[in-house]
C-alpha positions in Angstrom: 67.7 56.8 -37.4 66.4 53.6 -39.0 68.9 50.8 -38.8 67.3 48.5 -41.3 69.3 49.8 -44.3 72.5 50.3 -42.4 75.0 47.7 -43.9 75.9 44.9 -41.6 78.2 41.9 -41.2 76.9 38.8 -39.4 79.1 35.9 -38.4 76.8 33.6 -36.3 73.8 32.3 -38.2 72.5 28.7 -38.4 71.1 28.1 -41.8 68.3 25.8 -40.7 67.7 28.1 -37.7 67.2 31.0 -40.1 64.4 29.2 -41.9 61.2 31.4 -41.9 58.3 29.5 -40.4 56.2 30.1 -43.5 58.9 28.4 -45.6 59.0 25.3 -43.3 55.2 25.2 -43.2 55.0 25.4 -47.0 57.6 22.7 -47.5 55.7 20.5 -45.0 52.5 20.9 -47.0 54.3 20.0 -50.2 55.6 16.8 -48.6 52.4 16.0 -46.7 54.3 16.1 -43.4 52.4 17.2 -40.3 54.5 19.7 -38.4 51.5 21.6 -36.8 52.8 20.8 -33.3 56.0 22.9 -33.7 54.2 26.2 -34.5 52.4 28.7 -32.2 48.9 30.1 -32.7 50.6 33.2 -34.2 52.5 31.2 -36.8 56.0 31.2 -35.2 58.0 28.3 -33.7 56.7 27.1 -30.3 59.0 25.7 -27.6 59.3 25.7 -23.8 63.0 25.9 -23.0 66.4 25.4 -24.6 66.3 21.6 -24.6 62.8 21.7 -26.2 64.1 24.3 -28.7 66.7 21.8 -29.9 63.9 19.2 -30.4 61.7 21.7 -32.3 64.7 22.8 -34.4 65.4 19.2 -35.4 61.7 18.6 -36.1 61.6 21.6 -38.5 64.7 20.1 -40.3 62.8 16.9 -41.1 61.2 18.6 -44.1 64.6 19.5 -45.5 65.2 16.2 -47.4 67.4 16.9 -50.3 69.8 19.4 -52.0 66.9 21.2 -53.8 65.3 21.9 -50.4 68.5 23.4 -49.1 68.9 25.5 -52.3 65.5 27.0 -51.6 66.2 27.4 -47.9 69.4 29.3 -48.6 67.6 31.7 -50.8 64.8 32.2 -48.3 67.3 32.9 -45.5 69.4 35.2 -47.5 66.4 37.2 -48.7 65.5 37.8 -45.1 69.1 38.8 -44.1 69.5 41.1 -47.1 66.2 42.8 -46.2 67.8 43.9 -42.9 70.9 45.3 -44.4 73.3 42.3 -44.1 75.9 42.5 -46.9 78.1 39.6 -45.6 77.1 36.6 -43.6 78.6 33.3 -42.5 76.3 30.4 -41.8 76.7 27.1 -39.9 76.0 24.0 -42.0 75.8 20.5 -40.7 76.5 17.4 -42.7 74.3 15.5 -40.2 71.4 17.4 -41.7 72.8 17.2 -45.2 73.3 13.6 -46.1 73.8 12.1 -42.7 77.6 12.6 -42.8 78.1 10.8 -46.1 80.7 12.7 -48.1 79.2 12.1 -51.5 75.8 13.2 -50.4 77.3 16.2 -48.6 79.0 17.3 -51.8 75.6 17.5 -53.5 74.0 19.4 -50.7 76.9 21.8 -50.5 76.8 22.4 -54.3 73.1 23.4 -54.0 73.7 25.7 -51.1 76.7 27.4 -52.8 74.7 27.8 -56.0 71.9 29.6 -54.1 74.5 31.7 -52.3 76.0 32.8 -55.7 72.5 33.6 -57.0 71.7 35.7 -53.9 75.0 37.6 -54.3 74.2 38.4 -57.9 70.5 39.5 -57.2 70.5 40.7 -53.6 74.1 41.9 -53.1 74.7 39.7 -50.0 77.8 37.5 -49.8 77.6 34.2 -47.9 80.3 31.8 -46.7 79.8 28.4 -45.0 81.1 26.9 -41.7 80.6 23.2 -41.2 79.6 22.4 -37.6 79.5 19.1 -35.8 76.6 18.7 -33.4 77.9 18.4 -29.9 75.0 16.5 -28.3 75.4 13.8 -31.0 78.8 13.0 -29.5 82.5 13.1 -30.6 82.3 10.0 -32.8 79.7 11.7 -35.0 81.9 14.8 -35.1 84.6 12.9 -37.1 82.6 12.4 -40.3 81.5 16.1 -40.1 85.2 17.1 -39.9 86.0 14.8 -42.9 83.3 16.4 -44.9 84.6 19.8 -44.1 88.2 19.0 -44.8 87.3 17.4 -48.2 85.2 20.3 -49.4 87.2 23.3 -48.2 87.2 26.0 -50.8 86.0 29.4 -51.8 82.6 29.0 -50.2 83.3 26.5 -47.4 85.9 28.2 -45.2 85.4 27.2 -41.6 84.7 24.5 -39.0 83.0 24.7 -35.6 80.7 23.0 -33.1 77.1 23.8 -32.1 74.4 21.9 -30.2 74.0 21.2 -26.5 76.9 22.9 -24.8 76.7 21.0 -21.6 77.2 17.6 -23.3 80.7 16.2 -22.9 83.8 18.3 -22.6 85.6 20.3 -25.3 88.6 17.9 -25.4 86.4 15.1 -26.5 86.1 16.8 -29.9 89.8 17.6 -30.3 90.3 15.1 -33.2 87.6 16.8 -35.3 89.1 20.2 -34.7 92.6 19.0 -35.4 91.6 17.5 -38.7 89.8 20.7 -39.7 92.8 22.8 -38.7 95.2 20.6 -40.7 92.9 21.0 -43.8 93.4 24.8 -43.5 89.9 25.6 -42.2 89.3 28.5 -39.8 87.9 27.5 -36.4 85.1 28.7 -34.2 83.2 27.0 -31.4 80.0 27.6 -29.4 81.1 28.1 -25.8 80.0 30.2 -22.9 76.4 30.6 -23.7 75.3 28.2 -21.0 78.6 26.8 -19.8 80.7 28.7 -17.3 84.2 30.1 -17.6 85.7 26.6 -17.2 84.0 25.5 -20.4 85.3 28.5 -22.2 88.8 28.0 -20.9 88.8 24.3 -21.9 87.4 25.2 -25.4 90.3 27.7 -25.9 92.9 25.3 -24.5 91.8 22.0 -26.3 90.3 23.3 -29.5 92.1 26.6 -30.1 89.5 28.4 -32.1 90.0 32.0 -33.3 86.3 32.8 -32.5 83.8 31.8 -29.8 80.1 31.5 -30.5 78.4 33.5 -27.8 81.2 33.5 -25.1 79.3 35.8 -22.8 80.0 33.9 -19.6 83.6 34.9 -19.9 82.4 37.9 -18.0 82.4 35.9 -14.7 86.2 35.4 -14.7 88.4 38.6 -14.9 91.5 36.6 -15.6 89.8 34.8 -18.5 88.6 38.1 -19.9 92.2 39.3 -19.9 93.3 36.2 -21.7 90.6 36.5 -24.3 91.7 40.1 -24.9 95.4 39.1 -25.0 94.8 36.3 -27.4 92.6 38.4 -29.6 89.7 36.0 -29.5 86.5 37.3 -31.2 83.1 36.7 -29.6 80.2 36.0 -31.9 77.6 37.6 -29.5 73.9 37.1 -30.1 72.2 39.4 -27.6 68.6 38.9 -28.7 69.1 35.1 -28.6 70.7 35.3 -25.1 67.9 37.5 -23.7 65.1 35.4 -25.3 66.5 32.1 -23.9 67.3 33.6 -20.5 71.1 33.0 -20.9 71.9 36.6 -19.9 69.1 38.2 -18.1 67.3 41.1 -19.8 68.9 43.6 -22.3 70.2 45.9 -19.5 72.0 43.0 -17.9 73.6 41.7 -21.1 77.4 41.8 -20.8 78.2 42.8 -24.4 78.8 46.5 -23.5 81.0 45.7 -20.5 83.0 43.2 -22.5 83.5 45.7 -25.3 84.7 48.3 -22.7 87.1 45.8 -21.3 88.7 45.4 -24.8 87.1 42.2 -25.9 86.4 41.9 -29.6 82.7 41.5 -29.9 80.4 41.1 -32.9 76.6 41.0 -33.2 74.5 38.3 -34.8 71.0 36.8 -34.7 71.8 33.0 -34.2 68.4 31.5 -35.1 66.4 34.7 -35.8 62.8 33.4 -36.4 63.1 31.2 -33.3 64.0 34.2 -31.2 61.8 36.8 -32.8 64.8 38.9 -33.9 66.5 40.4 -36.9 69.8 42.2 -37.4 67.7 45.4 -37.5 66.2 44.6 -34.1 69.6 43.8 -32.6 70.9 47.2 -33.6 67.7 48.9 -32.4 67.9 47.3 -29.0 71.6 48.0 -28.6 71.0 51.6 -29.4 68.0 51.8 -26.9 69.9 49.9 -24.1 73.4 51.2 -24.4 73.1 54.3 -26.4 75.2 52.9 -29.3 75.2 54.8 -32.5 76.5 54.9 -36.0 80.2 54.9 -35.1 79.7 52.0 -32.6 78.0 49.9 -35.2 80.6 50.7 -37.8 83.3 49.6 -35.4 81.4 46.3 -34.7 81.2 45.7 -38.5 84.9 46.3 -38.8 85.6 43.8 -36.0 83.4 41.3 -37.7 84.9 41.8 -41.1 88.5 41.5 -39.7 87.4 38.2 -38.1 85.5 36.9 -41.1 86.5 33.5 -42.6 87.0 34.8 -46.2 89.8 35.9 -48.4 91.3 39.3 -48.7 89.5 40.0 -52.0 86.1 39.3 -50.5 86.9 41.5 -47.5 87.8 44.4 -49.8 84.5 44.1 -51.6 82.5 43.9 -48.4 84.4 46.8 -46.9 83.3 49.0 -49.9 79.7 48.1 -49.2 80.1 48.9 -45.5 81.1 52.5 -46.5 77.9 52.9 -48.4 75.8 54.0 -45.4 72.4 55.6 -45.7 
């Protein structure tokens, strides 16, 4: 069957990372900014490796210069997600890209993003919630204002806090203050870990930051005892298979550990991460999982339920999304 119209829940999506290349090129033209060096001959984003990807990502963000730009970005990203059957999504937002960590500026950016999310829900039928992320490679001191921004703007739309960026910079415990502040404010917690770092980085993340979800988390597979602990603790992995394969974090699709982890009882979900950067969509993720592991409609329905159970939203929202998930083609 075609998986494009199959309803989906996505928990791991970077807002700026979801920016269609055409949107960024158009914004650059409007602002007379030369970004030609970040695009390939075919019009996509061009980079050599993960470290270069981070640089290209940040270069693309330079044209996002005000709340109106993020309003337009949010609509562009949600239009793409809805076209691939996503009915509920959570997106990572960084105050570092939205006002430089200044709380007053962040409130303006967040209001614009939330307004776009409400418009998309009314017109496209997709629900969005936001997760503030500090940027790991900017260091723990820079994580503190991000956590303050998150704590001060927690609400219906902004429901979580996490950390993204270069996983091999510093140690998880360095960022404990930011996570403690977010937890005390009542925010749900997630954290990128185990995409590039080994089981030790995952174990430290769980021990020092205590998130309920892990972004990626695939390298837990290399430590049987840690797999058992993840299962016992009920931790949910926000797995992004297409991203992992594209960046070489997991080998090819046949080598990806998502199926083994699921068989071991780990709660896994499926997301796209930064879809245009990795030439993927939620439709393609489902297609490749079907082709590689033979997963079908009931498998994907189970993945959706796991994701919805782990979603950072209230019970009323979950009920509405659950009704949409039942409306399969």
